[in-house]
C-alpha positions in Angstrom: 0.0 0.0 0.0 1.4 3.4 -1.1 1.2 5.9 1.8 3.4 8.6 0.2 1.8 12.1 0.5 1.6 14.1 -2.7 3.6 17.3 -2.3 1.8 20.5 -3.3 3.0 22.5 -6.3 5.5 25.2 -5.4 4.1 28.7 -5.8 6.8 31.3 -6.1 5.7 34.5 -4.3 7.0 38.0 -4.9 6.3 40.7 -2.3 5.7 44.2 -3.7 5.8 47.3 -1.4 5.3 51.0 -2.1 5.3 54.3 -0.2 4.2 57.6 -1.8 6.8 59.8 -0.1 10.4 59.4 1.0 9.6 60.6 4.5 10.8 58.1 7.0 12.6 55.8 4.6 15.9 56.6 6.2 14.8 54.8 9.4 16.1 51.4 10.2 12.7 49.9 10.1 10.4 51.9 7.8 7.0 51.5 6.2 8.4 49.3 3.3 9.9 46.9 5.9 6.6 46.7 7.8 4.7 45.9 4.6 7.2 43.2 3.6 7.1 41.7 7.1 3.3 41.3 7.0 3.5 39.8 3.5 6.2 37.3 4.5 4.2 36.2 7.5 1.2 35.6 5.3 3.3 33.6 2.8 4.7 31.5 5.7 1.1 30.7 6.9 0.5 29.3 3.4 3.6 27.1 3.4 1.5 23.9 3.5 0.0 25.0 0.2 3.4 25.2 -1.4 3.9 28.9 -1.1 7.6 30.0 -1.2 9.0 33.5 -0.8 11.3 34.8 -3.5 14.4 36.5 -2.2 14.2 39.4 -4.7 12.9 42.7 -3.2 10.5 44.9 -5.2 10.4 48.1 -3.1 9.3 51.5 -4.5 10.0 54.2 -2.0 8.8 57.7 -2.8 6.7 56.8 -5.8 3.0 57.6 -6.4 0.5 54.8 -7.1 -1.3 57.0 -9.7 0.9 55.7 -12.6 3.1 52.8 -13.5 6.3 54.7 -13.8 8.1 52.9 -10.9 11.4 51.0 -11.2 10.6 48.1 -8.8 7.2 47.6 -10.5 8.9 47.5 -13.9 11.4 44.9 -12.5 8.5 42.8 -11.2 6.6 42.9 -14.5 9.8 41.8 -16.3 10.3 38.9 -13.9 6.6 37.9 -14.4 7.1 37.9 -18.2 10.2 35.7 -17.8 8.1 33.2 -15.8 9.9 33.7 -12.5 6.8 34.6 -10.4 3.6 32.7 -9.7 1.9 35.0 -7.1 2.2 38.7 -6.2 1.6 39.6 -2.6 1.0 43.1 -1.3 0.0 44.5 2.1 -2.9 46.5 0.6 -4.4 46.8 -2.9 -3.6 50.5 -3.4 0.1 49.7 -2.8 0.1 48.1 -6.3 -1.9 50.9 -7.9 -4.4 53.6 -7.2 -5.5 53.8 -10.9 -8.4 51.6 -12.0 -7.1 51.6 -15.6 -3.5 50.8 -14.6 -4.8 48.1 -12.2 -6.9 46.5 -15.0 -3.8 46.5 -17.2 -1.8 44.7 -14.5 -4.5 42.2 -13.9 -4.6 41.4 -17.6 -0.9 40.9 -17.6 -1.1 38.6 -14.5 -3.8 36.5 -16.1 -1.8 36.2 -19.3 1.1 34.7 -17.4 -1.0 32.7 -14.9 0.0 34.8 -11.9 -2.4 35.3 -9.0 -2.7 38.4 -6.8 -3.1 38.5 -3.0 -3.7 41.4 -0.6 -2.8 40.5 3.0 -5.0 42.9 4.9 -8.1 42.5 2.6 -7.8 38.7 2.8 -8.6 37.7 -0.8 -7.0 36.5 -4.0 -7.8 36.5 -7.6 -8.2 32.8 -8.0 -12.0 33.1 -7.1 -14.8 35.1 -8.7 -15.7 36.6 -5.3 -12.1 37.7 -4.9 -12.2 39.5 -8.3 -15.4 41.2 -7.4 -14.1 42.4 -4.0 -10.9 43.6 -5.7 -12.7 45.8 -8.2 -14.9 47.3 -5.5 -11.8 48.1 -3.3 -9.9 49.5 -6.2 -12.8 51.7 -7.2 -12.8 53.2 -3.7 -9.0 53.6 -3.9 -9.3 55.6 -7.1 -12.2 57.6 -5.7 -10.0 58.5 -2.7 -7.2 59.6 -5.0 -9.5 61.9 -7.0 -10.9 63.4 -3.8 -7.3 64.1 -2.6 -6.6 65.7 -6.0 -9.6 68.0 -5.7 -8.6 69.0 -2.1 -5.1 69.9 -3.3 -6.5 72.0 -6.2 -8.9 73.7 -3.8 -6.1 74.4 -1.4 -3.9 75.9 -4.1 -6.8 78.1 -5.3 -7.5 79.3 -1.7 -3.8 80.1 -1.2 -3.6 82.0 -4.5 -6.6 84.1 -3.4 -4.7 85.1 -0.3 -1.7 86.0 -2.5 0.6 83.2 -1.3 3.3 81.4 -3.2 2.2 77.9 -3.9 5.4 76.2 -5.0 7.5 76.0 -8.1 10.8 77.6 -9.2 11.1 81.3 -8.1 11.5 83.9 -10.8 14.5 86.1 -11.2 14.4 88.7 -8.4 13.0 86.5 -5.7 14.1 83.7 -3.4 12.0 81.3 -1.4 12.2 81.5 2.4 9.7 79.6 4.6 7.5 79.0 1.6 7.3 82.7 0.8 8.8 84.9 -1.9 11.4 87.2 -0.6 13.1 89.9 -2.7 16.7 89.2 -3.7 18.2 92.7 -3.8 20.9 92.0 -6.5 18.5 90.1 -8.8 15.8 92.8 -8.2 18.2 95.4 -9.6 18.7 93.3 -12.7 14.9 92.9 -13.2 14.4 96.7 -12.9 17.3 97.3 -15.4 15.6 94.8 -17.8 12.3 96.7 -17.7 14.0 100.0 -18.2 16.1 98.8 -21.1 13.0 97.4 -22.8 11.4 100.8 -22.7 14.4 102.0 -24.8 15.0 99.0 -27.1 11.3 98.0 -27.5 12.5 94.6 -28.7 12.7 91.3 -26.6 15.3 89.9 -29.0 17.6 92.9 -29.0 17.3 93.0 -25.2 18.2 89.3 -24.9 21.3 89.9 -27.1 22.4 92.9 -25.0 22.0 90.9 -21.7 24.0 88.0 -23.1 26.7 90.3 -24.3 26.9 91.8 -20.8 27.1 88.3 -19.2 23.8 88.6 -17.4 22.2 85.1 -16.9 18.8 83.7 -16.0 17.9 82.5 -12.6 19.9 79.8 -10.9 18.1 77.9 -8.1 18.6 74.9 -5.9 15.7 72.8 -4.7 15.2 71.6 -1.1 16.4 68.1 -2.4 19.6 69.6 -3.7 18.8 69.6 -7.4 20.4 72.6 -9.2 18.6 74.4 -11.9 21.5 76.1 -13.7 21.4 79.6 -15.1 21.5 80.2 -18.8 21.4 82.6 -21.7 18.5 84.9 -22.5 16.3 84.5 -25.6 13.2 86.3 -26.8 10.8 83.8 -25.1 12.1 84.1 -21.5 12.4 87.9 -21.9 8.7 88.0 -22.9 7.8 85.8 -19.9 9.7 88.0 -17.5 8.2 91.3 -18.8 4.6 89.8 -18.5 5.0 88.3 -15.1 2.6 90.1 -12.7 4.6 88.9 -9.7 6.9 91.8 -10.3 4.1 94.3 -9.4 3.2 92.4 -6.3 0.4 90.3 -7.7 -0.4 86.6 -8.2 -2.6 84.9 -10.9 -4.7 81.8 -11.0 -6.7 80.6 -14.0 -6.9 84.2 -15.4 -7.8 85.8 -12.1 -5.5 88.4 -10.4 -5.0 88.7 -6.7 -2.8 91.0 -4.5 0.3 89.1 -3.4 1.8 88.9 0.0 5.3 89.5 -1.4 6.8 92.9 -2.2 6.7 94.4 -5.7 10.0 95.0 -7.6 8.7 97.1 -10.5 6.4 100.1 -10.1 2.9 100.0 -11.8 3.7 102.9 -14.1 6.7 101.1 -15.6 4.7 97.9 -16.0 1.9 99.7 -17.9 4.4 101.4 -20.2 5.9 97.9 -21.1 2.5 96.4 -21.7 1.5 99.3 -24.0 4.6 98.6 -26.1 3.6 95.0 -26.4 0.1 96.1 -27.5 1.6 98.5 -30.1 3.8 95.7 -31.5 0.8 93.4 -31.6 -1.2 96.0 -33.6 1.7 96.4 -36.0 2.0 92.7 -36.6 -1.8 92.5 -37.2 -1.6 95.2 -39.8 1.2 93.4 -41.5 -0.7 90.1 -41.4 -3.6 91.6 -43.3 -1.2 92.4 -46.1 0.5 89.0 -46.3 1.1 87.0 -49.4 0.6 83.2 -49.0 3.9 81.5 -48.4 4.4 78.8 -51.0 6.9 76.8 -49.0 5.3 77.0 -45.6 6.1 73.9 -43.5 8.6 72.5 -46.0 11.8 74.4 -45.1 14.4 73.1 -42.5 17.5 74.9 -41.3 20.7 73.1 -42.4 22.6 74.4 -39.4 20.3 73.3 -36.4 17.8 71.1 -38.2 14.9 73.3 -36.9 12.0 74.6 -39.0 12.0 77.9 -40.9 9.1 80.2 -40.1 7.6 83.2 -42.0 8.0 86.8 -41.2 6.8 89.9 -43.1 7.9 93.5 -43.5 6.7 96.6 -45.4 9.0 99.2 -46.9 8.2 102.2 -49.1 4.6 100.9 -49.5 5.7 97.4 -50.7 5.3 94.1 -48.8 8.2 91.7 -48.4 8.2 88.3 -46.7 11.1 86.1 -45.5 11.7 82.6 -44.2 13.7 82.6 -41.0 15.3 80.1 -38.6 12.9 79.9 -35.6 15.8 79.1 -33.2 17.6 82.2 -34.5 14.6 84.4 -33.6 14.9 83.3 -30.0 18.7 83.3 -29.6 19.7 86.0 -32.1 20.4 85.9 -35.8 24.2 85.9 -35.1 23.8 82.4 -33.7 22.8 80.9 -37.0 24.6 81.2 -40.4 21.3 80.6 -42.2 19.4 83.4 -40.4 16.7 84.4 -42.9 16.3 84.2 -46.6 14.1 86.3 -48.9 11.0 84.3 -49.8 11.0 85.3 -53.5 14.5 84.0 -54.1 14.1 80.6 -52.4 10.6 80.0 -53.8 11.9 80.7 -57.3 14.9 78.3 -56.8 12.6 75.5 -55.4 10.1 76.0 -58.2 12.9 75.8 -60.9 14.2 72.6 -59.3 10.6 71.1 -59.3 10.2 72.0 -63.0 13.6 70.5 -63.8 12.8 67.3 -62.0 9.4 67.0 -63.7 11.2 67.1 -67.1 14.0 64.7 -66.1 13.6 61.3 -67.9 14.7 59.4 -64.8 12.1 61.0 -62.6 9.3 60.4 -65.2 10.4 56.8 -65.7 10.4 56.1 -62.0 7.0 57.7 -61.4 5.5 56.0 -64.4 6.8 52.6 -63.3 5.4 53.1 -59.8 2.0 54.1 -61.3 2.1 51.0 -63.5 2.8 48.7 -60.5 0.0 50.3 -58.5 -2.5 49.7 -61.3 -1.4 46.1 -61.6 -1.6 45.5 -57.9 -5.2 47.0 -57.7 -6.3 44.8 -60.6 -4.8 41.6 -59.0 -6.6 42.4 -55.8 -10.0 42.4 -57.6 -10.4 46.1 -58.1 -12.2 47.1 -61.3 -9.7 47.9 -64.0 -9.6 51.7 -64.8 -8.7 53.3 -68.0 -5.6 52.1 -69.8 -2.3 53.2 -68.4 -1.0 56.2 -70.4 2.2 56.0 -72.2 5.3 57.6 -70.8 5.2 60.3 -73.4 1.6 61.2 -72.4 2.7 61.1 -68.8 5.6 63.5 -69.5 3.4 65.8 -71.6 0.8 66.1 -68.8 3.4 66.9 -66.1 5.1 69.4 -68.5 1.8 71.3 -68.6 2.4 72.3 -65.0 5.4 74.4 -66.1 3.3 76.2 -68.7 0.5 77.2 -66.3 2.5 77.7 -63.1 2.7 81.5 -63.3 -1.1 81.8 -63.7 -1.9 79.7 -60.6 -3.0 81.3 -57.4 -0.4 81.3 -54.6 -2.6 78.9 -52.6 -2.6 76.4 -55.5 1.1 76.8 -56.0 1.7 76.0 -52.3 -0.6 72.9 -52.5 1.4 71.6 -55.5 4.7 72.2 -53.7 3.5 70.2 -50.6 2.4 67.5 -53.0 5.7 67.2 -54.8 8.3 68.1 -52.1 9.1 66.2 -49.0 11.4 68.8 -47.5 13.9 71.6 -48.4 17.0 72.0 -46.3 18.4 75.5 -46.4 22.2 75.8 -46.0 24.4 78.9 -46.1 25.6 78.0 -49.5 22.5 76.6 -51.2 19.5 74.3 -50.7 18.9 70.5 -50.8 15.5 69.3 -51.9 13.9 65.9 -51.6 11.0 65.1 -54.0 8.0 62.8 -53.3 7.8 60.2 -56.1 4.2 59.4 -54.9 3.4 63.1 -55.2 4.3 63.0 -58.9 1.8 60.2 -59.4 -0.8 62.0 -57.4 -0.3 65.2 -59.4 -0.7 63.2 -62.7 -3.8 61.6 -61.4 -5.3 65.1 -60.6 -4.4 66.3 -64.1 -5.9 63.3 -65.7 -9.1 63.6 -63.8 -9.3 67.3 -64.8 -9.0 66.4 -68.5 -11.7 63.7 -68.1 -14.1 66.2 -66.6 -13.4 68.7 -69.4 -14.1 66.0 -72.0 -17.3 65.0 -70.2 -18.5 68.6 -70.2 -17.8 69.0 -73.9 -19.8 65.9 -74.9 
């Protein structure tokens, strides 16, 4: 008679612990240790069922449960995918996740790899339908609690703003943070006043930025309470604009468009502030008047700077009653045109050069042969897939003749239509100090031919 007792299957258990803040983690026995101790005791109580504790630790200290961007959780998921874990044990459900969506994702991953989930304090596991129901209910309450906490934080910030308090974040140039309050930094405050005064003279954020950089004046350097250093840097048009429009400098705070008196001291007087804002309004009206006289930019969105790889934007000017427009390096407008050898190029010249290259490519035999072959392969593929066969494929001469017509009518097209054709035919144009490089879209050539062919068919139908 066989009296041998069948040994239960070994279940490899991984303990996951998490704490939202780093407070107290330096202690010899902290919250993560307490969670792990409770989980280990639970696993030991299930030893007769074959449960065995894995030696690896999966501890996330100082990480929120509102997302899955946690190193220990990522390690746990990898070990599950590698088949090293059979059961995940936590002290409480919300230690694993406070997001219902993230938790559902984790549960799907656990099911996929035949991994069960156990919460020690809530005494259930996912091997039973009742356990799954309880899990979803508890997780719903955990997410509800998280949303309530978020609402309380937002309400607290709004109330603090109404009282004019500083609610966190990096201090601006001119202020330091002491006891959670903004305190004037005398040396930086002098720099801020000088910036406001110089802008009244120069009336240009870009010219002011160049002047400050030439003088060696830098942006704010600040060290957080955790010791992280935000280095100072060079000025550009954007951070000058932000500084000159920051109402903190006149002793006010803003919140969702509302303005409240601040508890900190002002650095700039109200009269200087208003004069600066009036200059911005005048510049805005000037740009608006120019915009109404703009000519459509044919190469909008196609030009790249060969120096920095950034995009080229559009700018306009008016002289002696005549309108001019240019393509300019966007990075150079922030950092100064002396920082970029491309700087800006007259629109008329580069548009003419690109159009001439397009016309030349459309006449080139190798371009036409490549496009014609691609069109032929496309028609063959469509026919093989059961699509109704269209009209006979035109010969290469007919193909070339149709595309050559673009050259003949180009000058009579509206600028908007010219821009559309350029976007159809051109992938990108890289502008270098010594010339341009252009990349053509072969599929665009076929698309243009298709449009021309459809136009001819409509004309023939109208004449019948």
